[in-house]
N, C-alpha and C positions, 0 to 999 in steps of 0.2 A: 097350315098358318103362311102368310104372305111372308116374306124377308124385310127388314127392316131399309130401309132406301136412304144412301147417304148423297148429300152433293157437295164435293171438296172443292173449297174454296181458299188460294195460296200462293203467293206470286213467285214462288219454288216450282219448276216441274219437279225437279228430285225428289224435292216434299211430297206432291200428290202423287208421284208415280209410289212412292213407298208407302202410303198412309193405303191407294187401293191396292196395293199388292197385299199387304198386311188383310185388309178388309174382304177383299175378296174370297180368300182362302178359307170363308166360313161360311156354311151352307144357307146362316141366317141372316147375310148381310148382303147389299147389293150397292155398288156404287152406281150412280144414275148419272152423273154429270160431274165437268168440273169448269171453274174459272180461275182465272189469273187475278180478280182483283174484286174488290165489294161493290164496286158500281157495276159489273154482271150479275151482281144477285137475284133482284127484284125479278127479272123476267124469267130468270132458270127456275126460280121459287115457284114461280104460276106456272109457266108450264111443264115440271119436273114432279110438283108436288112430293119432294124427300120428306120423309120422317124427320132427320136430322140433317142439317149441315155444319162439317167442319170447317171453322174459320177461321184461316190467320189474323192476328190480331191486328198486324202490323201490315201495311200494304199501301202502295205511293198514290192510287188516288182515292179511294174511298177504304178507311179501317175500319179492323171487325166489327170496333167501337158503334161507326155511324150506320155499317153496313146491318149490324144488331137492331138498332132503333128503328131505321127506315123498314125492315121485314115484318116485326112486331105493329108498325103503326099502321102497313098500307095493306100486307096481307092477312086477308081473313084465315081464319083457321093456323097460323102460320106453323112452321117446324120448330123441334127444337133446336137451339144454336151450340153446338160446343165451341170451345173458342180454343184454338190452337197456339201453342206460344213456345218461346224460347228460354224464357226466363220463368220461372214460378212467382216469383215473391215481385211482382211488377205491379204497378199503378192501373197501367194500362188495362189488365185484365181484371182485376176489380171495379174498375169503368164498366166494362165489357158485361160483367156481371152485374154492376146495378144499371144498365141500359137494358137489361133483361135475359141476357146467354143464362142458360142452365146450367153449366159448367165448363172449366177447362181442362186440358190435356198440353201435356210438356210433349214437343215435339222430340227429343229425348227418349221417349217413353217407349218399354217393351211392345213387344207386339200384343201379348197377353192383357195389359195392359189399356192398350189404345182400343183392341175388341172390348174389354169391359167396360171401358168409359162409355162406347156408345150405344151398346147395350142398358146401360143404367140409365142415361139421359132418356132414351127411348122411351123405359119405362115409366120414368117419372116418380118411382116408388122412394127414391132414398137421393141420399144428399151424396155426389160425386167429391172426394179428398177432403172432406170434412176440416181435419184439420187446417188443410192448407186455408179456406177461405174466411178459417178465424181467426187466422196468421195476419192474411191480408186485412179483414177490418180492424184487427188490432192496429194496422199500421196505418191504414189509407183509409180508413171510417172515421166516423164523429166520437168515436170514445162516445157513443148515447150522448151527444150532443146537439143530434139532428133534430132541430124544431119540427119540423114536417113529419119525418118518423115516429117521434113522442105523439103529434098529436093525432096522426093517424091509428096506433097502439090504446090511445085514448080514446078514441072514436070506435075503434071496433068492439071492445068491452069485449074482452073472451070471458068464456064461462070459468070455473077452476079447471075442469077437465082439459079445456081445449087451449089453454095456457102451459099444462102439464104438458101434451103434446106438441105444442110448440118448442118447449126445454128440450124434450127427446129427441124432435126433427134438428134441433141448431147441434147435437150433437150426431148426427147422419146416422139415425138407425131408419131403417126402414120400418115401411106398416106392420109388416110380421115382428118385429124386433120389440116395436112400442107395444104391440098386442101382447108380445111375453111380459114386458115390465109393466103392464096395467092390470095383464088378466080379467082382459076383454078378447072379442073376437075381432079381428084383421077388418071385418065391414064393417066394423062399429066404428073401428081406426080409419078407416076410409071418410067416414060419413065427418070424422071430428078434423081433417087433417082439411077436404074439401070447405066446411066450413071456415074455419083458421083461412084461407085463402081467400076466398069470399069476402070476410070480416076486412081483411087488412088491404084487399083489394091487389093482391099479388097474381099475377100469372102461374106460379110454381113454387114449389117449394123453397128454390134457391132463393126467392126474392121474397121470402116469407122469412127465412135465416138471414139475408140481410138486415131485412127491416125489423127483426128483433137485435140483432147488433148496435145498428144506428140509434134506434130508440132507446137504449137503453134497457132496454128490460131482459136482456142476460149481459154476461159480460164477455167481449173476445179476449180477454189475458188468462 
């Protein structure tokens, strides 16, 4: 099986060097490139086609939020985006998730946590740090008062089973864990998750969970 390829984007050379050392110690992970600013991301993503971009949220020319928006808007079949941040409870992180990032990682994370985050985001079958996402939604979300999110949820017309799957997704459960909860097969859960994402117009489960909080479908409290 080919390795998961990663592009590192951070204006601090020491951070990039540290992440590279941690990731390249794993046989299934490969760092294929580096950039010092979000402004360099688009051409590198087009040329290198990484599976995951580990992107600093705060950079001098183009920050991680705008770089995330640009990648998702411009690049066909875009990579997963893992925002790398100094502070966990940061409005910039929540805005990056809103913009389409698939998860976030703290710069002080232990090597095992960094490796786990990259693998989990690449696989896309579970939510990274669900408790932290819930906390961010509680502090910086609209508390269920986002009219656009509410309207999108109403238009989605989720079935009872799809709504149940979305609730379990907000708790961070993987497809296998959801299957265990509902006593159904994993393939059935994958079909339900795909239906939920399609109906909500969500790129991935992170975006679906953000929509669930902002629409008031579930409470982050």
